N, C-alpha and C positions, 0 to 999 in steps of 0.2 A: 269814445269806445272803452277807455279804461274804466270810466264810472259805471257803464253798463255791465262790464265784466265783473266788477267788484260787487255790484248789487246782486248778481246771479249767484256768485260764490257765497255771499252772506245768507241769501234766502235758502240755499240748498244745504247749509252746513249741518243742521240737525237731521234732515232726511238722509243725507249721505252716510251719516253715522249708523243709522238703522238699516241701511240697505247695502252695507259693505258685503262683498261676496264671501262665500265659504264660511269658515269657522268664526271669523271676526263678527260678521253680521248676525250669525246664529246666536252668539253669546250676548251681543248687545240687545237683541230682541227678547231672548229667553229670560235674561236677568231683569229686563224691564217689565216683562209679564208678571214677574214675582211681586211687583208693586201694585198689580191690579189693572194694568193697561194693555190694550191690544194693538194690532197693526193699524187700525183706523186712527188711534191716538198718535201712534208713532209717525204717521204721515202728515201730521199737522206741524206748523212751525214750532220748534222747541224754544220755550221762553223760560229763562232762569229767573228765579226770584231770590235775590240776595238778601238774606235775613240776618241782621245784626242784633237779634234778641239775646238777652242774657239776664239772669236774675241778679247779676252783679252790675247791671246797668238799669237802674230804676226808671230812667227816662224812656226805656224801650219795653216796658212791661206789657204793653198792650199790642205788641207787634204780631202775635199769633192771629189776632182779629184782622189786622191789616193784610196779613198774608192771605187769609181766606178771601178777602175782598178783591185783592189783585188776581187771585186764581179765578174767581168768578168772571172778572173782566176778560181774562185771557181765554177762558173757555167760550164765552159769549162771542168773541171775535174770531173763533176758529183756531186758536192756538193750543198748545200742549204745555201746561205750566209744571215746572219742577222746582221745588224750594231747595236752597242750599245755604249753609251758614258760613260766615266769616267771623273773625274775632270782633268783639264788641268792646269799645272803649268807654267805660263808664266814668264820667268825670269825678264822681263822688268817691268811688271805691279805689281807684288806681293810685299807687304811690311809686315814685315821687311825683309823677305827673303823667296824665294821659298823652301829652304831646310827645313823650319819649317813644310811644308806640304808633303814632300817626302814620309814619312811613311804613312800618310793618303791616298795619292794616291796609294801606294802599297797595302794598305788594301782594297781600292776601287777596284783595279784590281783583287786581289785575290778573294774577295767575289762575284763580278759579274761573274767571271769565274766559281766559285763554285756553285753559286745559279741558274745560267741559264743552260738550258739543251743542251749545245753545246758539240760537239765531238772534236773540236779543235778550236784554236783561232789565228787570225792574229792581232798582236798588233801594232798600229800606234803610233810612238813616235818621239821625235826629240829634243826639247828644253831641257836644261840641266838636270832637275830632272825627266822629264817624262821617260827617258830611264832607269835609275836605278830603278825607282819605278815600271816600267813594268817588268823588270827582276826579282825583288824581289817578286812581286805578282804572276807572272807566275811560278816562281820556287816553291813557297809555295803551290799553287794549283796543280801544276805538271800535268796539262792536256797538250796534244800536242799543242805546241805553236811555232810561228815564229815571229820575230820582223822585222818591216819595218820602217825605219826612213824617215823623210821628206827631208833630204839632206841639204847641206850647200848652202848659198847664192852665187851668182856670185860676183866677185871682184868689189869693189867700185873704182872710179877713180876721182881724183881732181887735176888739175893743174900739170899734169905729174906724180902724185904720185898714186900708187896703195893703196887703203884704205881697211882696214879690221876691221870689228866690232868684239869685241869692243876694240881691241888693240889700234887702232888709236883714239878711244874715249878718252882714257887716255892720250896718247902721245900729241895729239893736244890740249886737255884741259889744259895740263900743259903749253904748249906754249902760250895759251890764257891767263892763269893766270899770266904768266911771262911777259905779255905785248908784245909778239912777233907776235900775230895774232890780227887783227882788228875785230870788231863786224861783219863787212861785210864778212870777210874771214871765220870767225867761222860759220856764217850762210850758206855759200857755202858748208862747210864741212857737215853740217846737211843735205843738199839737195843731196849730192853725196855719202854719206857713205853707205846707205842701199838701193840698187837699184833692188832687186829681192826678191821673196819669199825664205823661208828657214831659217835655223839657222846660227849662226855666222860662217864666212868663213875662220877663222883661226883655229889653233888646240886648241880651247877652250874646255870647258867641253862637250858641245854637240858633236862636231866633235870627240873628244877623245872617249867618251862613245859609240857613234855609230860605230866608227872604231873597238873598242874592241869587239863588238858583233860578228864581223867576226872571231876573234881569239877564242872567246868563242864557236863558232859553232852554235849560236842560230839565225843567220841571214844569208842571201844569200851573196855570194861574190859580192862586189860593194856597199853594204849597207852603208859603212862608208863615201864614198867620191863622189859618183855621185851627181852632183849639183841638187838642187831642181828644177831648171828651165829646166833641160835636159830631153828630152823625154825618155831617158833610165831609169830615176827614175820611170816613169809610168810603163814601161815594167817590171822593177824589182818588183813592187807591184803586177802586174798581175801574174808574175811567182810565187810569194809567195802564191797567192791565189790558184794556181794550186797545188803547192807542199803541202800545209797544208791538202788537202783532202787525199793525199796518206799517210801523217804522221798520220792522225787520224786512217786510216785503219791499219797502222803498229803499232800503239800504241807507237810511238816515243815520249816519254815524255822528258821534260827539264832535269830531273834528270839523264837521260842517256847521255846527251850532256854536261851539266854544271858540269863536274867532277873537282876534285882537279887539275888534269893535265891541263884541259882547262883553269882554273883560272891562272895557271902558264904561260900558253901561252899568256893570256891577259896581264899579268904583263910584260912579255917580249916585247910584242908589244908596250905597254904603254911607256916603257923606250926607245925603238927605235924611237918612234914618238916624244919624248920630250913632252908627253901629259900632261894633266891637273892634278894638285895635288888633285883635287876633286876625282879622281879615287881611291886615297888611302883611301878615306872614303867609296865610293860606293862599291868597290869590297869586302872589309871585310863584309859589310852589306849583300851582295848577298851570300857570303860564309856561313854566319850565318844561312841564310834560308836553305842552303843545308846541314847543320849539321857539318861543319868543320871550323877551324880557318884559317885566313890569317894573320899571325903576321907581324908587320912592318918590322922586320929584313929580312923577305923573299923579300920584295920589294927592300931593300937595296942590298941584295946579288945578286938578279937578275939584278939590275941596274949596278952593278959593272962588270958583265960579258957580258952585252949587249951593242953593239955599238949604238951610235946615228946615225940614217940613214936618217931621214926625215928632210929636210931643210925647215921647215914650221914655220911660225910665231905663237907665239911670241918667240920661241926658235931659229927660222931660218929666212929666207928671203922671202919665197913664201907663198901661201895660198892654201886652199883646192881645188879650181878649178884647179890650176896648178898641185897640187898633184895627182888629178884624171887623168889628161892628161898624167902625167909621169908614170902611172902604178898603183897608188893608194895603198890600203891596200894589195891586193893580191900580187903585185910585191914586196912590202916590206916584207911580210911574207915569200915569197919564198926565199929571201935573208937570212931570219932568221931561215930557217928549221933546220940547225944543232943545234940550241938552243931550238927548239920547240918539243913538243910531237906530231909528225906528224901523228901518228896513231889514234888520238882521233876522235870519230864520230862527225858528224855535221848534221844539219837539211837537207842538200842536199842529205843525204844518202851515201855520200862519206866521206873520211877522210880529215883531215886538209891538208895533203900533196897532196892528189888528187885534192882538190879544187884549189890549187895555182900552180899546176905543169906546166901549160902553160902560166903563167904570167911572163911578162918581164918588166924591167925598160926601159922606153922610153927616159927619160931625167935624166942623172946622176947628173945634177946640183941640181935637186929637190930631188931625192932619190939616196943616195950614196950606194955603195956596202960595205960589211964588210971588204974587204981588203983596202978600202980607206974611212973609215967612217968620218963623221963630227967631232965626238969625240969618244974616245976609250971606254967610258962607257956611260950609259944611262942618261937621263935628270934629274933623281930624286935622292935624298939622304935622308936618315933617320938620324937624329941627336939625341943624348942623352947626359945627363949630369945632374947636380943638378938643372938646370932650367927646364928640360924636362925629368924627370926620366922614363916616359912611352912613350917618343918619341915626335919628331916634324919632319916636312918635309920641304924641300926646293927644288924648281925647279932650280938647279944650272945651267942648260943649258940656262936659260933666265936671269941669274944674271950677275953682273959685276965681271969679274975675279979678279980684284984688291981688292974686298971686301970679297972674300970667306974665307980669313983668316984675321980677324979684331978684334981689341980690342977697345972699346969705352965707353963713358959715356952714361948712360941710361937717356932718356927723357921719363918719364912715364905718360901715359894718363889712367885714371881710368875707362874709359868706352867710348862708342861711342859719347855721348853728350859732354863729356869733350874734346875729340879730336876735334869735330866740333867747339867748342867754342874757343879753344886756338891755333890750328895749324897755323893760319895765323896772330896771334897777333904779331905785330911788337916788342913787349916787350918780346916775348918768347926767353929765353936764349938757343939757339941751334946753333950748327955749323956742317959743313958737316961730321965730323968724329964721331959725336954722333950716338947713336942707338935709334931709335924711338920704344917705347914699348906700346902696347895696351893691357889692361886687360879687363876682364869681357865681352868677345865677343865670347865665346865658345858655346857649345850646350845649356847649361842652362843659361849662363850669357848673351848671345846675345840678346834675346833667338834665338835658331835655328842656331847658328854658321854662321852669315851672311858673305858675301864676302866683308869684310872691311879690310882684312889683308894687302892689298897694300896701307898702309897709305899714304896720299898725302904728297909730299915734301912741307915743309913750304914755303909760297910765297916769303919770303925774301931771301931764299936760291935759289929758282927757278930763281929769278932775278940776282943772282950771277953766274948762269950757272949750278947749281947742278941739276942732273937728276936722281940720285940714292943714296940711303942710306940704311944701314942695318935696317930692320924693323922686329919686332918680335911680335907675338900675338898668342892667342888661337883661332883666327878666321880662316876662309877660305879666298881664293881669287878666283876671276874668272880665269878660264883657259886661258882667253885671256890676262891676265895681265902679267907683266914682272917686273924684278928688283930683288935685293938681299933681299928676303922676306922669313922669317922663319914663318911657319904656324902650326896650329893644335897642339900647345904646350899642352902636357897632363901630368898630369891632369890639367883641366882648372882652371882659377882663381876663378870662382864662387863656386867651391867645395873645395877651399883651396889649390889648387896646388901651387907649388913654385913660379909661375909667379905672384901670388897675393902678394908676399912678396917683389917684386922689388920696388925700390924707385928711384926717380930722383937723379942722381949723382952717383949711383952704377956703377961699372965697369962690363961690360959683354964681354965675349970672344966667338967669333964664329970661328970655325975651321971646315970647310966643308970637306977638305981632311981627317981630323982626325975624322970626324963625331961627333964633340963635341959642346955642347952649355952650357956654364958655367956662373953662377952668382958669381963674385968674391967678396963675402961677407962672413965673418967668421960665423961659425955655431952658436956661442953664440948670435950674433946679429940677425940671422935668427930665432932662437928660441924665442927671445924677441918679434920680429915682429909677429911671429905666435900666441903668446899669446894675442896680441892686435887685431888680425884679426877678423872681423865679417862677417858672411855670408850675401850677398846682399839680399834685399827683392825680393821675386819671382815676375816675370813679369806678371804672370797670376794666378788667384784664381779660375777660373771656365772653363768649356768647354774643347775644344780640347787643348788649351794652357796648362791647368792644367794637362791633361793627358800626354802631351808631357814632361813637367817638371818632372812629377812623374816617368816616365818610360824610358826616353831616356838614351842610353848608351853613353859612351865617344867616342871620335873620333877614337882611334885605333880599337875599336870594331865595327865601322861602323855607329854609331849614330842611330841604329835601336831601336825599343822598346824591352825591355827585354822579353815581353810576345809573341813576334812574331818570336822568333828564331825557326828554324826547319821548316819542311814542313808537310803538311797533305794532301796527294794526293787525288784528286777526284776519287771516285770509282763508286758509283751508285747515282742515283737521287731518293731520298725517296719521293714518291708522296702520298698525302693524299687519302684515300678511301672514296667515298661518297655513 
């Protein structure tokens, strides 16, 4: 009975807005007529199109075209589409990090869905933080919703090399710093790296999170990998517009799709894709909105049982365009069905298993089968020890095998500015076996946990041919990055976590197979250091920055705000009476 009542409330939400009695209804209809719509339009299900377009988010440059495709689909299905904006988090433009505003974007998403009289919403997202923000906000508002991403870029090409943003940004910058590329060659890379609309074309955070929406069941099959420049991306948007009208009538809310089992499906796909470590922050944040936990150990246990299937950079050799042609996410998920909860519902109205039943691998060099996987376990591992008692993460699929068990001397940088000042100092006492350690780059210390965990190799070591070292921090790194890099060390330095006690010259031991991360310093000395430790001065004293510092949770909990946990489903629109 409750479910039927909810479905009727949701279905009537837009119509009740336009049919309010007296002056309220008159104003709603009269002002809507000024947009060029009449009562016949207003009697259709009202579908919101959440547009994160911005000229300061290059990944979303083509969203006006996608909006028009969604609108066509909504009209075709008998709905009434109205577009509205929310803030857009462009990874390239925002400083100090787009992650600082992910929660603000999630709040914007939730409140605009809640405050406007829509019956359902199509959310356009793409760049790294827009997708998790959309998921979090839509889950909390819990109105019928479907996600459409902008899709990945086409491959870049330069002098016979296939280029990927921004994996090759880092690789070729290292070669430039080492003196192996000229200014002219570096300029050519700039011209050839990003040649189409869309987000990064490797399995970075954007491609990872938009692929995971298929496993979560909140997006249509194909959402993860269809290239932005492919006409099938436009058709996907149109199809989503048609489908959301039916979802509004059915009352199919995110809470019925984004279940605990759906989250486990997403983690399984994450591990099989060799996806971004950022998902280990975003998925727990989404789970918190849905009212349950996703402990780090769950990521590790799923990774141990899941084979690595996607041969996609930075953990593999190919890119998202190739991955799509090879079968994409549906083909990968079909291979994973024995490890998935195949009966979970999705926004298509069909189950996970039904969505991928007809999908096949076209190129086994790009997508492997479970009987011949690229690696026997997934791309991620969770580490613990006295340096990370609440956990740390490493993408070992993109690390140097010879460094996965390593003992070395710590070279400690006390913050990002200290790192920038000293990393290329010729006088820096560092050798290839050392371990670079960055403190005070976590959620509070960063602030916002910026993507600086892939510390640059010191220039003097680059010139010696060194291309990887063990690096440890409480920061994040871009999903496009690679190397033997330990991230998300928790608790972070800025709240007094053990990482804050590390000193240059200490011995650190990394054991990825054993899942251990240890600071080899006796407890008495650590206690002495703790007594001397002082909390860093806060980065912000007012505004949103102050709100962030006062309420952000640690990385294992998803870095959401403590007051945003849980959901508050939209039920009715309370309209003032005049």
